[in-house]
PDB file with one MODEL, atoms N, CA, C and O in Angstrom:
MODEL        1
ATOM      1  N   MET A   1     -75.452  33.772  19.760  1.00  0.00           N
ATOM      2  CA  MET A   1     -75.999  32.465  20.031  1.00  0.00           C
ATOM      3  C   MET A   1     -76.837  32.563  21.312  1.00  0.00           C
ATOM      4  O   MET A   1     -76.393  33.114  22.319  1.00  0.00           O
ATOM      5  N   SER A   2     -78.033  32.027  21.252  1.00  0.00           N
ATOM      6  CA  SER A   2     -78.946  32.117  22.389  1.00  0.00           C
ATOM      7  C   SER A   2     -78.543  31.130  23.488  1.00  0.00           C
ATOM      8  O   SER A   2     -77.770  30.199  23.262  1.00  0.00           O
ATOM      9  N   LEU A   3     -79.086  31.360  24.671  1.00  0.00           N
ATOM     10  CA  LEU A   3     -78.842  30.464  25.795  1.00  0.00           C
ATOM     11  C   LEU A   3     -79.300  29.051  25.448  1.00  0.00           C
ATOM     12  O   LEU A   3     -78.619  28.072  25.755  1.00  0.00           O
ATOM     13  N   ALA A   4     -80.454  28.959  24.809  1.00  0.00           N
ATOM     14  CA  ALA A   4     -80.984  27.643  24.445  1.00  0.00           C
ATOM     15  C   ALA A   4     -80.043  26.920  23.483  1.00  0.00           C
ATOM     16  O   ALA A   4     -79.829  25.715  23.613  1.00  0.00           O
ATOM     17  N   GLU A   5     -79.488  27.643  22.529  1.00  0.00           N
ATOM     18  CA  GLU A   5     -78.573  27.033  21.556  1.00  0.00           C
ATOM     19  C   GLU A   5     -77.281  26.580  22.239  1.00  0.00           C
ATOM     20  O   GLU A   5     -76.781  25.488  21.971  1.00  0.00           O
ATOM     21  N   ARG A   6     -76.745  27.427  23.124  1.00  0.00           N
ATOM     22  CA  ARG A   6     -75.534  27.041  23.851  1.00  0.00           C
ATOM     23  C   ARG A   6     -75.785  25.798  24.706  1.00  0.00           C
ATOM     24  O   ARG A   6     -74.953  24.891  24.760  1.00  0.00           O
ATOM     25  N   TYR A   7     -76.943  25.767  25.371  1.00  0.00           N
ATOM     26  CA  TYR A   7     -77.275  24.616  26.201  1.00  0.00           C
ATOM     27  C   TYR A   7     -77.413  23.353  25.351  1.00  0.00           C
ATOM     28  O   TYR A   7     -76.954  22.280  25.744  1.00  0.00           O
ATOM     29  N   ARG A   8     -78.050  23.489  24.181  1.00  0.00           N
ATOM     30  CA  ARG A   8     -78.219  22.335  23.290  1.00  0.00           C
ATOM     31  C   ARG A   8     -76.869  21.770  22.876  1.00  0.00           C
ATOM     32  O   ARG A   8     -76.683  20.555  22.827  1.00  0.00           O
ATOM     33  N   ARG A   9     -75.926  22.661  22.579  1.00  0.00           N
ATOM     34  CA  ARG A   9     -74.598  22.188  22.172  1.00  0.00           C
ATOM     35  C   ARG A   9     -73.877  21.478  23.316  1.00  0.00           C
ATOM     36  O   ARG A   9     -73.227  20.452  23.114  1.00  0.00           O
ATOM     37  N   ILE A  10     -74.003  22.042  24.529  1.00  0.00           N
ATOM     38  CA  ILE A  10     -73.355  21.421  25.688  1.00  0.00           C
ATOM     39  C   ILE A  10     -74.029  20.095  26.016  1.00  0.00           C
ATOM     40  O   ILE A  10     -73.358  19.088  26.245  1.00  0.00           O
ATOM     41  N   ARG A  11     -75.348  20.098  26.036  1.00  0.00           N
ATOM     42  CA  ARG A  11     -76.132  18.923  26.427  1.00  0.00           C
ATOM     43  C   ARG A  11     -75.919  17.754  25.475  1.00  0.00           C
ATOM     44  O   ARG A  11     -76.022  16.597  25.885  1.00  0.00           O
ATOM     45  N   GLY A  12     -75.630  18.034  24.232  1.00  0.00           N
ATOM     46  CA  GLY A  12     -75.460  16.980  23.249  1.00  0.00           C
ATOM     47  C   GLY A  12     -74.047  16.444  23.147  1.00  0.00           C
ATOM     48  O   GLY A  12     -73.774  15.580  22.313  1.00  0.00           O
ATOM     49  N   GLY A  13     -73.139  16.940  23.982  1.00  0.00           N
ATOM     50  CA  GLY A  13     -71.745  16.535  23.873  1.00  0.00           C
ATOM     51  C   GLY A  13     -71.363  15.410  24.819  1.00  0.00           C
ATOM     52  O   GLY A  13     -72.066  15.117  25.786  1.00  0.00           O
ATOM     53  N   TRP A  14     -70.231  14.788  24.516  1.00  0.00           N
ATOM     54  CA  TRP A  14     -69.723  13.700  25.344  1.00  0.00           C
ATOM     55  C   TRP A  14     -69.326  14.192  26.717  1.00  0.00           C
ATOM     56  O   TRP A  14     -69.435  13.449  27.693  1.00  0.00           O
ATOM     57  N   GLN A  15     -68.867  15.432  26.816  1.00  0.00           N
ATOM     58  CA  GLN A  15     -68.449  15.961  28.117  1.00  0.00           C
ATOM     59  C   GLN A  15     -69.629  16.018  29.077  1.00  0.00           C
ATOM     60  O   GLN A  15     -69.486  15.700  30.257  1.00  0.00           O
ATOM     61  N   PHE A  16     -70.792  16.422  28.579  1.00  0.00           N
ATOM     62  CA  PHE A  16     -71.976  16.463  29.431  1.00  0.00           C
ATOM     63  C   PHE A  16     -72.341  15.063  29.893  1.00  0.00           C
ATOM     64  O   PHE A  16     -72.611  14.839  31.073  1.00  0.00           O
ATOM     65  N   LEU A  17     -72.347  14.122  28.958  1.00  0.00           N
ATOM     66  CA  LEU A  17     -72.698  12.747  29.310  1.00  0.00           C
ATOM     67  C   LEU A  17     -71.717  12.156  30.319  1.00  0.00           C
ATOM     68  O   LEU A  17     -72.121  11.464  31.253  1.00  0.00           O
ATOM     69  N   ALA A  18     -70.439  12.427  30.130  1.00  0.00           N
ATOM     70  CA  ALA A  18     -69.426  11.935  31.074  1.00  0.00           C
ATOM     71  C   ALA A  18     -69.617  12.585  32.441  1.00  0.00           C
ATOM     72  O   ALA A  18     -69.509  11.917  33.470  1.00  0.00           O
ATOM     73  N   GLY A  19     -69.902  13.886  32.451  1.00  0.00           N
ATOM     74  CA  GLY A  19     -70.137  14.583  33.715  1.00  0.00           C
ATOM     75  C   GLY A  19     -71.358  14.052  34.439  1.00  0.00           C
ATOM     76  O   GLY A  19     -71.332  13.854  35.654  1.00  0.00           O
ATOM     77  N   LEU A  20     -72.422  13.823  33.697  1.00  0.00           N
ATOM     78  CA  LEU A  20     -73.648  13.292  34.297  1.00  0.00           C
ATOM     79  C   LEU A  20     -73.420  11.885  34.841  1.00  0.00           C
ATOM     80  O   LEU A  20     -73.868  11.564  35.942  1.00  0.00           O
ATOM     81  N   ALA A  21     -72.728  11.047  34.077  1.00  0.00           N
ATOM     82  CA  ALA A  21     -72.430   9.683  34.537  1.00  0.00           C
ATOM     83  C   ALA A  21     -71.549   9.721  35.787  1.00  0.00           C
ATOM     84  O   ALA A  21     -71.769   8.956  36.725  1.00  0.00           O
ATOM     85  N   THR A  22     -70.559  10.605  35.800  1.00  0.00           N
ATOM     86  CA  THR A  22     -69.682  10.751  36.970  1.00  0.00           C
ATOM     87  C   THR A  22     -70.487  11.184  38.189  1.00  0.00           C
ATOM     88  O   THR A  22     -70.319  10.643  39.282  1.00  0.00           O
ATOM     89  N   PHE A  23     -71.359  12.160  37.989  1.00  0.00           N
ATOM     90  CA  PHE A  23     -72.202  12.640  39.083  1.00  0.00           C
ATOM     91  C   PHE A  23     -73.045  11.503  39.665  1.00  0.00           C
ATOM     92  O   PHE A  23     -73.137  11.365  40.885  1.00  0.00           O
ATOM     93  N   ILE A  24     -73.653  10.698  38.811  1.00  0.00           N
ATOM     94  CA  ILE A  24     -74.508   9.606  39.272  1.00  0.00           C
ATOM     95  C   ILE A  24     -73.680   8.538  39.983  1.00  0.00           C
ATOM     96  O   ILE A  24     -74.119   8.001  41.000  1.00  0.00           O
ATOM     97  N   VAL A  25     -72.497   8.222  39.470  1.00  0.00           N
ATOM     98  CA  VAL A  25     -71.633   7.225  40.113  1.00  0.00           C
ATOM     99  C   VAL A  25     -71.180   7.720  41.486  1.00  0.00           C
ATOM    100  O   VAL A  25     -71.212   6.972  42.463  1.00  0.00           O
ATOM    101  N   VAL A  26     -70.761   8.977  41.555  1.00  0.00           N
ATOM    102  CA  VAL A  26     -70.351   9.544  42.854  1.00  0.00           C
ATOM    103  C   VAL A  26     -71.527   9.513  43.829  1.00  0.00           C
ATOM    104  O   VAL A  26     -71.356   9.170  45.000  1.00  0.00           O
ATOM    105  N   TRP A  27     -72.707   9.865  43.353  1.00  0.00           N
ATOM    106  CA  TRP A  27     -73.898   9.838  44.208  1.00  0.00           C
ATOM    107  C   TRP A  27     -74.163   8.410  44.712  1.00  0.00           C
ATOM    108  O   TRP A  27     -74.483   8.208  45.884  1.00  0.00           O
ATOM    109  N   ALA A  28     -74.027   7.430  43.821  1.00  0.00           N
ATOM    110  CA  ALA A  28     -74.258   6.035  44.204  1.00  0.00           C
ATOM    111  C   ALA A  28     -73.230   5.569  45.233  1.00  0.00           C
ATOM    112  O   ALA A  28     -73.567   4.845  46.169  1.00  0.00           O
ATOM    113  N   VAL A  29     -71.978   5.985  45.057  1.00  0.00           N
ATOM    114  CA  VAL A  29     -70.935   5.618  46.024  1.00  0.00           C
ATOM    115  C   VAL A  29     -71.242   6.248  47.376  1.00  0.00           C
ATOM    116  O   VAL A  29     -71.150   5.582  48.407  1.00  0.00           O
ATOM    117  N   LEU A  30     -71.604   7.516  47.376  1.00  0.00           N
ATOM    118  CA  LEU A  30     -71.962   8.168  48.637  1.00  0.00           C
ATOM    119  C   LEU A  30     -73.187   7.501  49.263  1.00  0.00           C
ATOM    120  O   LEU A  30     -73.285   7.385  50.484  1.00  0.00           O
ATOM    121  N   HIS A  31     -74.090   7.078  48.437  1.00  0.00           N
ATOM    122  CA  HIS A  31     -75.283   6.365  48.913  1.00  0.00           C
ATOM    123  C   HIS A  31     -74.878   5.058  49.608  1.00  0.00           C
ATOM    124  O   HIS A  31     -75.397   4.725  50.673  1.00  0.00           O
ATOM    125  N   ALA A  32     -73.953   4.333  48.997  1.00  0.00           N
ATOM    126  CA  ALA A  32     -73.527   3.049  49.539  1.00  0.00           C
ATOM    127  C   ALA A  32     -72.688   3.217  50.813  1.00  0.00           C
ATOM    128  O   ALA A  32     -72.846   2.456  51.767  1.00  0.00           O
ATOM    129  N   ILE A  33     -71.797   4.217  50.823  1.00  0.00           N
ATOM    130  CA  ILE A  33     -70.872   4.385  51.949  1.00  0.00           C
ATOM    131  C   ILE A  33     -71.524   5.136  53.115  1.00  0.00           C
ATOM    132  O   ILE A  33     -71.485   4.684  54.260  1.00  0.00           O
ATOM    133  N   GLU A  34     -72.112   6.268  52.808  1.00  0.00           N
ATOM    134  CA  GLU A  34     -72.613   7.158  53.847  1.00  0.00           C
ATOM    135  C   GLU A  34     -74.108   7.024  54.106  1.00  0.00           C
ATOM    136  O   GLU A  34     -74.615   7.564  55.089  1.00  0.00           O
ATOM    137  N   GLY A  35     -74.803   6.327  53.254  1.00  0.00           N
ATOM    138  CA  GLY A  35     -76.250   6.232  53.420  1.00  0.00           C
ATOM    139  C   GLY A  35     -76.951   7.521  53.022  1.00  0.00           C
ATOM    140  O   GLY A  35     -78.084   7.774  53.432  1.00  0.00           O
ATOM    141  N   LEU A  36     -76.268   8.338  52.217  1.00  0.00           N
ATOM    142  CA  LEU A  36     -76.835   9.596  51.749  1.00  0.00           C
ATOM    143  C   LEU A  36     -78.042   9.314  50.861  1.00  0.00           C
ATOM    144  O   LEU A  36     -77.972   8.459  49.977  1.00  0.00           O
ATOM    145  N   ASP A  37     -79.124  10.008  51.080  1.00  0.00           N
ATOM    146  CA  ASP A  37     -80.316   9.899  50.247  1.00  0.00           C
ATOM    147  C   ASP A  37     -80.785   8.443  50.178  1.00  0.00           C
ATOM    148  O   ASP A  37     -80.772   7.819  49.118  1.00  0.00           O
ATOM    149  N   ARG A  38     -81.189   7.933  51.309  1.00  0.00           N
ATOM    150  CA  ARG A  38     -81.507   6.504  51.458  1.00  0.00           C
ATOM    151  C   ARG A  38     -82.497   5.968  50.428  1.00  0.00           C
ATOM    152  O   ARG A  38     -82.334   4.838  49.966  1.00  0.00           O
ATOM    153  N   ASP A  39     -83.501   6.726  50.060  1.00  0.00           N
ATOM    154  CA  ASP A  39     -84.482   6.218  49.089  1.00  0.00           C
ATOM    155  C   ASP A  39     -84.338   6.867  47.703  1.00  0.00           C
ATOM    156  O   ASP A  39     -85.257   6.798  46.887  1.00  0.00           O
ATOM    157  N   TRP A  40     -83.209   7.482  47.446  1.00  0.00           N
ATOM    158  CA  TRP A  40     -82.865   8.065  46.151  1.00  0.00           C
ATOM    159  C   TRP A  40     -83.770   9.235  45.754  1.00  0.00           C
ATOM    160  O   TRP A  40     -83.812   9.597  44.578  1.00  0.00           O
ATOM    161  N   THR A  41     -84.479   9.823  46.687  1.00  0.00           N
ATOM    162  CA  THR A  41     -85.417  10.903  46.387  1.00  0.00           C
ATOM    163  C   THR A  41     -84.704  12.156  45.891  1.00  0.00           C
ATOM    164  O   THR A  41     -85.147  12.785  44.930  1.00  0.00           O
ATOM    165  N   ILE A  42     -83.616  12.513  46.534  1.00  0.00           N
ATOM    166  CA  ILE A  42     -82.916  13.750  46.149  1.00  0.00           C
ATOM    167  C   ILE A  42     -82.310  13.610  44.761  1.00  0.00           C
ATOM    168  O   ILE A  42     -82.420  14.527  43.947  1.00  0.00           O
ATOM    169  N   LEU A  43     -81.673  12.480  44.477  1.00  0.00           N
ATOM    170  CA  LEU A  43     -81.113  12.263  43.144  1.00  0.00           C
ATOM    171  C   LEU A  43     -82.221  12.304  42.092  1.00  0.00           C
ATOM    172  O   LEU A  43     -82.057  12.914  41.035  1.00  0.00           O
ATOM    173  N   ASN A  44     -83.336  11.658  42.382  1.00  0.00           N
ATOM    174  CA  ASN A  44     -84.466  11.667  41.464  1.00  0.00           C
ATOM    175  C   ASN A  44     -84.954  13.098  41.226  1.00  0.00           C
ATOM    176  O   ASN A  44     -85.255  13.469  40.091  1.00  0.00           O
ATOM    177  N   LEU A  45     -85.034  13.891  42.279  1.00  0.00           N
ATOM    178  CA  LEU A  45     -85.461  15.286  42.152  1.00  0.00           C
ATOM    179  C   LEU A  45     -84.480  16.086  41.294  1.00  0.00           C
ATOM    180  O   LEU A  45     -84.899  16.847  40.421  1.00  0.00           O
ATOM    181  N   ILE A  46     -83.189  15.920  41.534  1.00  0.00           N
ATOM    182  CA  ILE A  46     -82.169  16.643  40.761  1.00  0.00           C
ATOM    183  C   ILE A  46     -82.250  16.281  39.278  1.00  0.00           C
ATOM    184  O   ILE A  46     -82.235  17.160  38.417  1.00  0.00           O
ATOM    185  N   LEU A  47     -82.334  14.987  38.989  1.00  0.00           N
ATOM    186  CA  LEU A  47     -82.390  14.561  37.588  1.00  0.00           C
ATOM    187  C   LEU A  47     -83.698  14.981  36.926  1.00  0.00           C
ATOM    188  O   LEU A  47     -83.706  15.303  35.738  1.00  0.00           O
ATOM    189  N   SER A  48     -84.790  14.983  37.664  1.00  0.00           N
ATOM    190  CA  SER A  48     -86.071  15.425  37.111  1.00  0.00           C
ATOM    191  C   SER A  48     -86.048  16.914  36.789  1.00  0.00           C
ATOM    192  O   SER A  48     -86.563  17.333  35.752  1.00  0.00           O
ATOM    193  N   MET A  49     -85.452  17.716  37.674  1.00  0.00           N
ATOM    194  CA  MET A  49     -85.354  19.160  37.414  1.00  0.00           C
ATOM    195  C   MET A  49     -84.474  19.430  36.196  1.00  0.00           C
ATOM    196  O   MET A  49     -84.797  20.277  35.363  1.00  0.00           O
ATOM    197  N   GLU A  50     -83.362  18.705  36.098  1.00  0.00           N
ATOM    198  CA  GLU A  50     -82.474  18.880  34.940  1.00  0.00           C
ATOM    199  C   GLU A  50     -83.210  18.514  33.658  1.00  0.00           C
ATOM    200  O   GLU A  50     -83.068  19.195  32.643  1.00  0.00           O
ATOM    201  N   ALA A  51     -83.988  17.453  33.700  1.00  0.00           N
ATOM    202  CA  ALA A  51     -84.725  17.023  32.513  1.00  0.00           C
ATOM    203  C   ALA A  51     -85.787  18.045  32.119  1.00  0.00           C
ATOM    204  O   ALA A  51     -85.967  18.320  30.933  1.00  0.00           O
ATOM    205  N   SER A  52     -86.487  18.604  33.088  1.00  0.00           N
ATOM    206  CA  SER A  52     -87.537  19.575  32.750  1.00  0.00           C
ATOM    207  C   SER A  52     -86.937  20.860  32.185  1.00  0.00           C
ATOM    208  O   SER A  52     -87.497  21.444  31.258  1.00  0.00           O
ATOM    209  N   VAL A  53     -85.816  21.305  32.726  1.00  0.00           N
ATOM    210  CA  VAL A  53     -85.142  22.485  32.174  1.00  0.00           C
ATOM    211  C   VAL A  53     -84.624  22.169  30.783  1.00  0.00           C
ATOM    212  O   VAL A  53     -84.703  23.007  29.884  1.00  0.00           O
ATOM    213  N   SER A  54     -84.092  20.964  30.597  1.00  0.00           N
ATOM    214  CA  SER A  54     -83.574  20.562  29.284  1.00  0.00           C
ATOM    215  C   SER A  54     -84.654  20.615  28.219  1.00  0.00           C
ATOM    216  O   SER A  54     -84.433  21.135  27.126  1.00  0.00           O
ATOM    217  N   VAL A  55     -85.819  20.078  28.539  1.00  0.00           N
ATOM    218  CA  VAL A  55     -86.912  20.064  27.565  1.00  0.00           C
ATOM    219  C   VAL A  55     -87.271  21.486  27.150  1.00  0.00           C
ATOM    220  O   VAL A  55     -87.422  21.767  25.961  1.00  0.00           O
ATOM    221  N   ALA A  56     -87.407  22.376  28.118  1.00  0.00           N
ATOM    222  CA  ALA A  56     -87.767  23.756  27.806  1.00  0.00           C
ATOM    223  C   ALA A  56     -86.714  24.422  26.920  1.00  0.00           C
ATOM    224  O   ALA A  56     -87.050  25.083  25.937  1.00  0.00           O
ATOM    225  N   LEU A  57     -85.444  24.246  27.273  1.00  0.00           N
ATOM    226  CA  LEU A  57     -84.382  24.882  26.494  1.00  0.00           C
ATOM    227  C   LEU A  57     -84.218  24.239  25.121  1.00  0.00           C
ATOM    228  O   LEU A  57     -83.943  24.938  24.146  1.00  0.00           O
ATOM    229  N   LEU A  58     -84.380  22.936  25.028  1.00  0.00           N
ATOM    230  CA  LEU A  58     -84.256  22.274  23.729  1.00  0.00           C
ATOM    231  C   LEU A  58     -85.410  22.647  22.803  1.00  0.00           C
ATOM    232  O   LEU A  58     -85.213  22.782  21.596  1.00  0.00           O
ATOM    233  N   ILE A  59     -86.603  22.814  23.348  1.00  0.00           N
ATOM    234  CA  ILE A  59     -87.730  23.268  22.533  1.00  0.00           C
ATOM    235  C   ILE A  59     -87.488  24.694  22.049  1.00  0.00           C
ATOM    236  O   ILE A  59     -87.776  25.017  20.897  1.00  0.00           O
ATOM    237  N   ALA A  60     -86.958  25.550  22.929  1.00  0.00           N
ATOM    238  CA  ALA A  60     -86.648  26.925  22.530  1.00  0.00           C
ATOM    239  C   ALA A  60     -85.586  26.941  21.431  1.00  0.00           C
ATOM    240  O   ALA A  60     -85.679  27.718  20.482  1.00  0.00           O
ATOM    241  N   SER A  61     -84.586  26.086  21.565  1.00  0.00           N
ATOM    242  CA  SER A  61     -83.541  25.997  20.553  1.00  0.00           C
ATOM    243  C   SER A  61     -84.119  25.532  19.222  1.00  0.00           C
ATOM    244  O   SER A  61     -83.756  26.055  18.169  1.00  0.00           O
ATOM    245  N   GLN A  62     -85.014  24.556  19.265  1.00  0.00           N
ATOM    246  CA  GLN A  62     -85.644  24.060  18.039  1.00  0.00           C
ATOM    247  C   GLN A  62     -86.490  25.142  17.384  1.00  0.00           C
ATOM    248  O   GLN A  62     -86.517  25.250  16.158  1.00  0.00           O
ATOM    249  N   ALA A  63     -87.179  25.943  18.185  1.00  0.00           N
ATOM    250  CA  ALA A  63     -87.987  27.031  17.641  1.00  0.00           C
ATOM    251  C   ALA A  63     -87.090  28.054  16.931  1.00  0.00           C
ATOM    252  O   ALA A  63     -87.450  28.566  15.871  1.00  0.00           O
ATOM    253  N   ASP A  64     -85.927  28.347  17.515  1.00  0.00           N
ATOM    254  CA  ASP A  64     -84.974  29.251  16.860  1.00  0.00           C
ATOM    255  C   ASP A  64     -84.511  28.667  15.538  1.00  0.00           C
ATOM    256  O   ASP A  64     -84.429  29.375  14.534  1.00  0.00           O
ATOM    257  N   ASN A  65     -84.207  27.371  15.536  1.00  0.00           N
ATOM    258  CA  ASN A  65     -83.759  26.708  14.312  1.00  0.00           C
ATOM    259  C   ASN A  65     -84.854  26.721  13.250  1.00  0.00           C
ATOM    260  O   ASN A  65     -84.578  26.931  12.069  1.00  0.00           O
ATOM    261  N   ASP A  66     -86.098  26.496  13.674  1.00  0.00           N
ATOM    262  CA  ASP A  66     -87.217  26.518  12.730  1.00  0.00           C
ATOM    263  C   ASP A  66     -87.367  27.891  12.092  1.00  0.00           C
ATOM    264  O   ASP A  66     -87.614  27.995  10.891  1.00  0.00           O
ATOM    265  N   ALA A  67     -87.219  28.944  12.888  1.00  0.00           N
ATOM    266  CA  ALA A  67     -87.331  30.305  12.360  1.00  0.00           C
ATOM    267  C   ALA A  67     -86.209  30.581  11.360  1.00  0.00           C
ATOM    268  O   ALA A  67     -86.444  31.183  10.312  1.00  0.00           O
ATOM    269  N   ASN A  68     -85.004  30.148  11.678  1.00  0.00           N
ATOM    270  CA  ASN A  68     -83.876  30.338  10.755  1.00  0.00           C
ATOM    271  C   ASN A  68     -84.080  29.555   9.463  1.00  0.00           C
ATOM    272  O   ASN A  68     -83.816  30.065   8.374  1.00  0.00           O
ATOM    273  N   THR A  69     -84.548  28.323   9.586  1.00  0.00           N
ATOM    274  CA  THR A  69     -84.803  27.495   8.410  1.00  0.00           C
ATOM    275  C   THR A  69     -85.868  28.122   7.527  1.00  0.00           C
ATOM    276  O   THR A  69     -85.729  28.133   6.303  1.00  0.00           O
ATOM    277  N   LEU A  70     -86.930  28.643   8.132  1.00  0.00           N
ATOM    278  CA  LEU A  70     -87.998  29.290   7.376  1.00  0.00           C
ATOM    279  C   LEU A  70     -87.470  30.508   6.623  1.00  0.00           C
ATOM    280  O   LEU A  70     -87.829  30.725   5.466  1.00  0.00           O
ATOM    281  N   ALA A  71     -86.628  31.297   7.266  1.00  0.00           N
ATOM    282  CA  ALA A  71     -86.055  32.473   6.605  1.00  0.00           C
ATOM    283  C   ALA A  71     -85.199  32.051   5.408  1.00  0.00           C
ATOM    284  O   ALA A  71     -85.257  32.682   4.352  1.00  0.00           O
ATOM    285  N   ILE A  72     -84.415  31.002   5.566  1.00  0.00           N
ATOM    286  CA  ILE A  72     -83.577  30.503   4.470  1.00  0.00           C
ATOM    287  C   ILE A  72     -84.449  29.998   3.326  1.00  0.00           C
ATOM    288  O   ILE A  72     -84.174  30.283   2.161  1.00  0.00           O
ATOM    289  N   LEU A  73     -85.501  29.246   3.655  1.00  0.00           N
ATOM    290  CA  LEU A  73     -86.386  28.721   2.614  1.00  0.00           C
ATOM    291  C   LEU A  73     -87.090  29.840   1.859  1.00  0.00           C
ATOM    292  O   LEU A  73     -87.259  29.750   0.643  1.00  0.00           O
ATOM    293  N   ARG A  74     -87.500  30.885   2.555  1.00  0.00           N
ATOM    294  CA  ARG A  74     -88.133  32.026   1.887  1.00  0.00           C
ATOM    295  C   ARG A  74     -87.154  32.716   0.943  1.00  0.00           C
ATOM    296  O   ARG A  74     -87.525  33.140  -0.152  1.00  0.00           O
ATOM    297  N   HIS A  75     -85.903  32.824   1.379  1.00  0.00           N
ATOM    298  CA  HIS A  75     -84.884  33.434   0.525  1.00  0.00           C
ATOM    299  C   HIS A  75     -84.657  32.582  -0.726  1.00  0.00           C
ATOM    300  O   HIS A  75     -84.550  33.117  -1.830  1.00  0.00           O
ATOM    301  N   ILE A  76     -84.583  31.271  -0.557  1.00  0.00           N
ATOM    302  CA  ILE A  76     -84.404  30.367  -1.699  1.00  0.00           C
ATOM    303  C   ILE A  76     -85.597  30.468  -2.646  1.00  0.00           C
ATOM    304  O   ILE A  76     -85.429  30.505  -3.865  1.00  0.00           O
ATOM    305  N   GLU A  77     -86.795  30.511  -2.080  1.00  0.00           N
ATOM    306  CA  GLU A  77     -87.999  30.641  -2.903  1.00  0.00           C
ATOM    307  C   GLU A  77     -87.953  31.927  -3.733  1.00  0.00           C
ATOM    308  O   GLU A  77     -88.318  31.927  -4.908  1.00  0.00           O
ATOM    309  N   LYS A  78     -87.508  33.008  -3.121  1.00  0.00           N
ATOM    310  CA  LYS A  78     -87.399  34.290  -3.834  1.00  0.00           C
ATOM    311  C   LYS A  78     -86.383  34.182  -4.967  1.00  0.00           C
ATOM    312  O   LYS A  78     -86.626  34.677  -6.067  1.00  0.00           O
ATOM    313  N   LEU A  79     -85.245  33.537  -4.704  1.00  0.00           N
ATOM    314  CA  LEU A  79     -84.227  33.365  -5.740  1.00  0.00           C
ATOM    315  C   LEU A  79     -84.760  32.520  -6.903  1.00  0.00           C
ATOM    316  O   LEU A  79     -84.502  32.823  -8.068  1.00  0.00           O
ATOM    317  N   ILE A  80     -85.499  31.470  -6.579  1.00  0.00           N
ATOM    318  CA  ILE A  80     -86.067  30.614  -7.627  1.00  0.00           C
ATOM    319  C   ILE A  80     -87.059  31.401  -8.473  1.00  0.00           C
ATOM    320  O   ILE A  80     -87.066  31.282  -9.698  1.00  0.00           O
ATOM    321  N   GLU A  81     -87.896  32.205  -7.825  1.00  0.00           N
ATOM    322  CA  GLU A  81     -88.862  33.021  -8.568  1.00  0.00           C
ATOM    323  C   GLU A  81     -88.157  34.015  -9.485  1.00  0.00           C
ATOM    324  O   GLU A  81     -88.577  34.222 -10.624  1.00  0.00           O
ATOM    325  N   GLU A  82     -87.086  34.628  -8.985  1.00  0.00           N
ATOM    326  CA  GLU A  82     -86.332  35.576  -9.809  1.00  0.00           C
ATOM    327  C   GLU A  82     -85.712  34.873 -11.015  1.00  0.00           C
ATOM    328  O   GLU A  82     -85.768  35.389 -12.132  1.00  0.00           O
ATOM    329  N   LYS A  83     -85.126  33.705 -10.795  1.00  0.00           N
ATOM    330  CA  LYS A  83     -84.518  32.953 -11.902  1.00  0.00           C
ATOM    331  C   LYS A  83     -85.585  32.517 -12.906  1.00  0.00           C
ATOM    332  O   LYS A  83     -85.380  32.599 -14.117  1.00  0.00           O
ATOM    333  N   THR A  84     -86.721  32.054 -12.393  1.00  0.00           N
ATOM    334  CA  THR A  84     -87.816  31.625 -13.266  1.00  0.00           C
ATOM    335  C   THR A  84     -88.302  32.795 -14.121  1.00  0.00           C
ATOM    336  O   THR A  84     -88.519  32.638 -15.323  1.00  0.00           O
ATOM    337  N   ASP A  85     -88.472  33.951 -13.512  1.00  0.00           N
ATOM    338  CA  ASP A  85     -88.905  35.136 -14.259  1.00  0.00           C
ATOM    339  C   ASP A  85     -87.884  35.526 -15.322  1.00  0.00           C
ATOM    340  O   ASP A  85     -88.250  35.893 -16.439  1.00  0.00           O
ATOM    341  N   ALA A  86     -86.585  35.444 -14.966  1.00  0.00           N
ATOM    342  CA  ALA A  86     -85.546  35.793 -15.924  1.00  0.00           C
ATOM    343  C   ALA A  86     -85.552  34.839 -17.101  1.00  0.00           C
ATOM    344  O   ALA A  86     -85.382  35.272 -18.241  1.00  0.00           O
ATOM    345  N   ILE A  87     -85.745  33.537 -16.852  1.00  0.00           N
ATOM    346  CA  ILE A  87     -85.803  32.553 -17.931  1.00  0.00           C
ATOM    347  C   ILE A  87     -87.004  32.797 -18.820  1.00  0.00           C
ATOM    348  O   ILE A  87     -86.904  32.710 -20.044  1.00  0.00           O
ATOM    349  N   ARG A  88     -88.142  33.103 -18.213  1.00  0.00           N
ATOM    350  CA  ARG A  88     -89.354  33.399 -18.993  1.00  0.00           C
ATOM    351  C   ARG A  88     -89.149  34.615 -19.894  1.00  0.00           C
ATOM    352  O   ARG A  88     -89.565  34.616 -21.053  1.00  0.00           O
ATOM    353  N   ARG A  89     -88.517  35.631 -19.362  1.00  0.00           N
ATOM    354  CA  ARG A  89     -88.264  36.837 -20.196  1.00  0.00           C
ATOM    355  C   ARG A  89     -87.326  36.523 -21.347  1.00  0.00           C
ATOM    356  O   ARG A  89     -87.493  37.069 -22.437  1.00  0.00           O
ATOM    357  N   GLN A  90     -86.346  35.660 -21.135  1.00  0.00           N
ATOM    358  CA  GLN A  90     -85.400  35.321 -22.194  1.00  0.00           C
ATOM    359  C   GLN A  90     -86.061  34.492 -23.290  1.00  0.00           C
ATOM    360  O   GLN A  90     -85.715  34.619 -24.465  1.00  0.00           O
ATOM    361  N   THR A  91     -87.002  33.653 -22.908  1.00  0.00           N
ATOM    362  CA  THR A  91     -87.635  32.788 -23.906  1.00  0.00           C
ATOM    363  C   THR A  91     -88.768  33.460 -24.667  1.00  0.00           C
ATOM    364  O   THR A  91     -89.271  32.900 -25.641  1.00  0.00           O
ATOM    365  N   GLN A  92     -89.170  34.627 -24.251  1.00  0.00           N
ATOM    366  CA  GLN A  92     -90.272  35.324 -24.953  1.00  0.00           C
ATOM    367  C   GLN A  92     -89.794  36.086 -26.121  1.00  0.00           C
ATOM    368  O   GLN A  92     -90.591  36.722 -26.811  1.00  0.00           O
TER     369      GLN A  92
ENDMDL
END
């Protein structure tokens, strides 16, 4: 399994969403209590970097899936052609 595929599986799960929500809530609490990241720039930067990496890895994962799907479709097409040829030979 490729890195992109593993990331896609993790990114699409409830655990990731819960972790991300927890991270944002903790950041907001620290913002309110300690005045950390007064204009939210650092949080915005972190989330933007995560999003840009996500897009790249999800596109790579989709490309892998497309290649696998194409290979399966070619195999099915070959099987159909073989069956069609066999039927034609039987009917002649």
